[in-house]
ZADO-1210 file (C-alpha; in nm, 4 decimals, padded with zeros to 6 digits):
<atoms>
<atom x="02.8191" y="06.7716" z="16.2526" code="UNK" pos="1"/>
<atom x="02.8811" y="07.0688" z="16.4841" code="UNK" pos="2"/>
<atom x="02.7866" y="06.8515" z="16.7818" code="UNK" pos="3"/>
<atom x="03.0011" y="06.5628" z="16.6685" code="UNK" pos="4"/>
<atom x="03.3334" y="06.7531" z="16.6887" code="UNK" pos="5"/>
<atom x="03.3046" y="06.8509" z="17.0607" code="UNK" pos="6"/>
<atom x="03.1831" y="06.5013" z="17.1455" code="UNK" pos="7"/>
<atom x="03.4779" y="06.3461" z="16.9650" code="UNK" pos="8"/>
<atom x="03.7204" y="06.5836" z="17.1420" code="UNK" pos="9"/>
<atom x="03.5708" y="06.4904" z="17.4786" code="UNK" pos="10"/>
<atom x="03.6012" y="06.1193" z="17.4073" code="UNK" pos="11"/>
<atom x="03.9613" y="06.1550" z="17.2931" code="UNK" pos="12"/>
<atom x="04.0502" y="06.3547" z="17.6051" code="UNK" pos="13"/>
<atom x="03.9109" y="06.0739" z="17.8198" code="UNK" pos="14"/>
<atom x="04.1105" y="05.8157" z="17.6266" code="UNK" pos="15"/>
<atom x="04.4269" y="06.0188" z="17.6739" code="UNK" pos="16"/>
<atom x="04.3754" y="06.0267" z="18.0507" code="UNK" pos="17"/>
<atom x="04.3089" y="05.6534" z="18.0660" code="UNK" pos="18"/>
<atom x="04.6068" y="05.5777" z="17.8429" code="UNK" pos="19"/>
<atom x="04.8302" y="05.8006" z="18.0545" code="UNK" pos="20"/>
<atom x="04.7222" y="05.6240" z="18.3745" code="UNK" pos="21"/>
<atom x="04.7695" y="05.2825" z="18.2157" code="UNK" pos="22"/>
<atom x="05.1183" y="05.3762" z="18.0929" code="UNK" pos="23"/>
<atom x="05.2109" y="05.5126" z="18.4361" code="UNK" pos="24"/>
<atom x="05.0972" y="05.1916" z="18.6068" code="UNK" pos="25"/>
<atom x="05.2654" y="04.9683" z="18.3512" code="UNK" pos="26"/>
<atom x="05.6025" y="05.1427" z="18.3763" code="UNK" pos="27"/>
<atom x="05.6076" y="05.1646" z="18.7569" code="UNK" pos="28"/>
<atom x="05.8449" y="04.9151" z="18.9212" code="UNK" pos="29"/>
<atom x="05.5909" y="04.8515" z="19.1979" code="UNK" pos="30"/>
<atom x="05.3344" y="04.5767" z="19.1570" code="UNK" pos="31"/>
<atom x="04.9749" y="04.6854" z="19.0983" code="UNK" pos="32"/>
<atom x="04.8917" y="04.5689" z="19.4522" code="UNK" pos="33"/>
<atom x="05.1634" y="04.7908" z="19.6024" code="UNK" pos="34"/>
<atom x="05.0556" y="05.0846" z="19.3845" code="UNK" pos="35"/>
<atom x="04.6988" y="05.0389" z="19.5069" code="UNK" pos="36"/>
<atom x="04.8139" y="05.0166" z="19.8702" code="UNK" pos="37"/>
<atom x="05.0242" y="05.3344" z="19.8333" code="UNK" pos="38"/>
<atom x="04.7241" y="05.5156" z="19.6838" code="UNK" pos="39"/>
<atom x="04.5058" y="05.3923" z="19.9709" code="UNK" pos="40"/>
<atom x="04.7597" y="05.5144" z="20.2296" code="UNK" pos="41"/>
<atom x="04.7909" y="05.8587" z="20.0681" code="UNK" pos="42"/>
<atom x="04.4121" y="05.8898" z="20.0457" code="UNK" pos="43"/>
<atom x="04.3671" y="05.8026" z="20.4143" code="UNK" pos="44"/>
<atom x="04.6279" y="06.0618" z="20.5140" code="UNK" pos="45"/>
<atom x="04.4674" y="06.3295" z="20.2942" code="UNK" pos="46"/>
<atom x="04.1292" y="06.2488" z="20.4482" code="UNK" pos="47"/>
<atom x="04.2819" y="06.2757" z="20.7962" code="UNK" pos="48"/>
<atom x="04.4254" y="06.6171" z="20.7114" code="UNK" pos="49"/>
<atom x="04.0904" y="06.7294" z="20.5725" code="UNK" pos="50"/>
<atom x="03.8954" y="06.5959" z="20.8714" code="UNK" pos="51"/>
<atom x="04.0911" y="06.8170" z="21.1132" code="UNK" pos="52"/>
<atom x="03.9233" y="07.1207" z="20.9599" code="UNK" pos="53"/>
<atom x="04.2493" y="07.3150" z="20.9821" code="UNK" pos="54"/>
<atom x="04.3009" y="07.5076" z="20.6586" code="UNK" pos="55"/>
<atom x="04.6786" y="07.5223" z="20.7040" code="UNK" pos="56"/>
<atom x="04.6941" y="07.1422" z="20.6726" code="UNK" pos="57"/>
<atom x="04.5475" y="07.1670" z="20.3226" code="UNK" pos="58"/>
<atom x="04.8729" y="07.3309" z="20.2076" code="UNK" pos="59"/>
<atom x="05.0534" y="06.9995" z="20.2635" code="UNK" pos="60"/>
<atom x="05.0823" y="06.7502" z="19.9770" code="UNK" pos="61"/>
<atom x="05.1037" y="06.3766" z="20.0428" code="UNK" pos="62"/>
<atom x="05.3130" y="06.1291" z="19.8437" code="UNK" pos="63"/>
<atom x="05.3512" y="05.7572" z="19.9166" code="UNK" pos="64"/>
<atom x="05.5906" y="05.5047" z="19.7621" code="UNK" pos="65"/>
<atom x="05.6161" y="05.1542" z="19.9080" code="UNK" pos="66"/>
<atom x="05.4953" y="05.2754" z="20.2458" code="UNK" pos="67"/>
<atom x="05.7369" y="05.5702" z="20.2591" code="UNK" pos="68"/>
<atom x="05.5279" y="05.8845" z="20.3023" code="UNK" pos="69"/>
<atom x="05.6577" y="06.2271" z="20.2084" code="UNK" pos="70"/>
<atom x="05.4714" y="06.5312" z="20.3368" code="UNK" pos="71"/>
<atom x="05.5607" y="06.8485" z="20.1493" code="UNK" pos="72"/>
<atom x="05.4263" y="07.1999" z="20.1585" code="UNK" pos="73"/>
<atom x="05.4100" y="07.5312" z="20.3364" code="UNK" pos="74"/>
<atom x="05.4155" y="07.5296" z="20.7159" code="UNK" pos="75"/>
<atom x="05.4471" y="07.8700" z="20.8764" code="UNK" pos="76"/>
<atom x="05.7101" y="07.9097" z="21.1501" code="UNK" pos="77"/>
<atom x="05.5591" y="07.8476" z="21.4937" code="UNK" pos="78"/>
<atom x="05.2714" y="07.6436" z="21.3514" code="UNK" pos="79"/>
<atom x="05.2090" y="07.2910" z="21.4764" code="UNK" pos="80"/>
<atom x="05.0556" y="07.1922" z="21.1414" code="UNK" pos="81"/>
<atom x="05.3662" y="07.0048" z="21.0272" code="UNK" pos="82"/>
<atom x="05.3835" y="06.7897" z="21.3393" code="UNK" pos="83"/>
<atom x="05.0076" y="06.7350" z="21.3285" code="UNK" pos="84"/>
<atom x="05.0374" y="06.6068" z="20.9688" code="UNK" pos="85"/>
<atom x="05.3192" y="06.3698" z="21.0720" code="UNK" pos="86"/>
<atom x="05.1072" y="06.2359" z="21.3594" code="UNK" pos="87"/>
<atom x="04.8150" y="06.1730" z="21.1224" code="UNK" pos="88"/>
<atom x="05.0421" y="05.9980" z="20.8696" code="UNK" pos="89"/>
<atom x="05.2033" y="05.7758" z="21.1328" code="UNK" pos="90"/>
<atom x="04.8582" y="05.6666" z="21.2468" code="UNK" pos="91"/>
<atom x="04.7709" y="05.5169" z="20.9082" code="UNK" pos="92"/>
<atom x="04.8207" y="05.1431" z="20.8714" code="UNK" pos="93"/>
<atom x="05.0884" y="05.0491" z="20.6176" code="UNK" pos="94"/>
<atom x="05.3059" y="05.3572" z="20.6689" code="UNK" pos="95"/>
<atom x="05.6654" y="05.2460" z="20.7219" code="UNK" pos="96"/>
<atom x="05.8334" y="05.5854" z="20.7449" code="UNK" pos="97"/>
<atom x="05.7396" y="05.9543" z="20.7229" code="UNK" pos="98"/>
<atom x="05.9686" y="06.2204" z="20.5755" code="UNK" pos="99"/>
<atom x="05.8905" y="06.5910" z="20.5551" code="UNK" pos="100"/>
<atom x="05.9835" y="06.8744" z="20.3250" code="UNK" pos="101"/>
<atom x="05.8340" y="07.1940" z="20.4617" code="UNK" pos="102"/>
<atom x="05.8923" y="07.5508" z="20.3495" code="UNK" pos="103"/>
<atom x="05.8148" y="07.8536" z="20.5685" code="UNK" pos="104"/>
<atom x="05.6346" y="08.0406" z="20.2889" code="UNK" pos="105"/>
<atom x="05.5390" y="08.0108" z="19.9258" code="UNK" pos="106"/>
<atom x="05.7401" y="08.2161" z="19.6784" code="UNK" pos="107"/>
<atom x="05.5468" y="08.4823" z="19.4930" code="UNK" pos="108"/>
<atom x="05.4256" y="08.3773" z="19.1495" code="UNK" pos="109"/>
<atom x="05.5183" y="08.7191" z="19.0162" code="UNK" pos="110"/>
<atom x="05.8755" y="08.7185" z="19.1497" code="UNK" pos="111"/>
<atom x="06.1466" y="08.6631" z="18.8923" code="UNK" pos="112"/>
</atoms>
């Protein structure tokens, strides 16, 4: 019985994740094909950022919606990381437009 409870909790957690993903897909106005294409585009851009080996590019998040890519994150002043990320994103097939939202530094987690 002691083994059954953790197993049941693990199974329910997996169901919750699957149900959450299914709900998200079902309520999205994009078709499943467009959602899949947007995911593919974002994944290719993330891989491109990772393949550069530059750690500062890993501070940039990638979002894609109907071919519109938004790059958001911390890019230090004087760094070419932001432009490099834009160049990578524009090189991915299916990208219609690239927008950026960069901040010069991350706020302290302890600041109030």
